[in-house]
C-alpha positions in Angstrom: -80.5 -102.4 79.8 -83.7 -103.0 77.8 -84.6 -101.0 74.8 -87.5 -101.0 72.2 -85.1 -102.2 69.5 -83.8 -105.1 71.9 -87.5 -106.1 72.7 -88.4 -106.2 68.9 -85.4 -108.3 68.1 -86.3 -110.6 70.9 -89.8 -110.8 69.8 -88.7 -111.8 66.3 -86.2 -114.2 67.5 -88.8 -116.4 69.4 -91.5 -115.9 66.7 -94.1 -114.6 69.4 -97.4 -116.3 68.5 -98.2 -119.1 66.1 -98.0 -118.2 62.4 -101.8 -118.9 61.8 -102.7 -116.6 64.7 -100.2 -114.0 63.6 -101.6 -114.1 60.0 -105.1 -113.8 61.5 -104.1 -110.6 63.3 -102.2 -109.2 60.5 -105.2 -109.6 58.4 -107.5 -108.0 60.9 -105.3 -105.2 61.4 -104.7 -104.7 57.6 -108.5 -104.4 57.3 -108.8 -102.0 60.3 -105.7 -100.1 59.4 -104.9 -99.8 63.0 -101.8 -100.8 65.0 -98.6 -102.4 63.5 -98.5 -106.0 63.0 -94.9 -106.6 64.3 -94.1 -109.5 66.4 -93.1 -106.9 69.0 -96.9 -105.9 69.5 -97.5 -109.5 70.6 -94.7 -109.7 73.2 -96.3 -109.4 76.8 -94.8 -109.8 80.2 -96.8 -111.0 83.3 -95.4 -109.4 86.2 -96.8 -109.6 89.8 -98.3 -106.6 91.5 -97.3 -105.7 95.0 -100.5 -106.9 96.3 -100.4 -110.2 94.6 -96.9 -110.8 95.9 -98.2 -109.9 99.5 -101.2 -112.2 99.1 -99.1 -115.1 98.0 -98.4 -118.2 99.9 -94.9 -117.1 100.5 -95.8 -113.6 101.3 -94.2 -110.2 101.1 -90.7 -111.7 101.5 -91.2 -113.7 98.4 -90.8 -110.5 96.4 -87.0 -110.8 97.0 -86.8 -113.7 94.7 -88.5 -111.8 91.8 -85.8 -110.9 89.2 -85.8 -107.7 87.6 -83.9 -104.4 87.9 -85.8 -101.3 88.8 -84.4 -99.4 85.9 -85.6 -102.2 83.4 -89.0 -103.0 84.8 -90.0 -99.3 84.9 -89.1 -98.6 81.5 -92.1 -97.4 79.1 -91.2 -100.0 76.5 -91.6 -102.7 79.0 -94.4 -101.2 81.2 -96.5 -100.9 78.0 -96.2 -104.6 77.7 -97.3 -105.8 81.0 -100.5 -108.1 81.1 -102.3 -109.7 83.8 -102.3 -113.5 84.3 -105.9 -114.6 84.2 
C-alpha cells in the first residue's frame, strides 16, 4: 500500500530530476519562501483518464491492462501527484 513516506523514499532513491534543475528549483523556492524543496514534490505520475483510454486505438477494453489497485490510485498522496502527458 502506498503512503506519503514510501513515495518520499522512492523519490529520493531515484533522485527525481537532475541535480542542476533541482538546484535551480531549490534556489527559486528559497527566494520565494514557498513550497518544500524535497524530491517528493518533483515526483509525478502520468495516469490515463477514462476518456483517454476510451479514445485510444485499443479502446475501452485496453483499460484492463492498466496496472493499479483502486485503493492505491485513489489515495490523496497519489492523486495530488497526477500529471497530464502533453
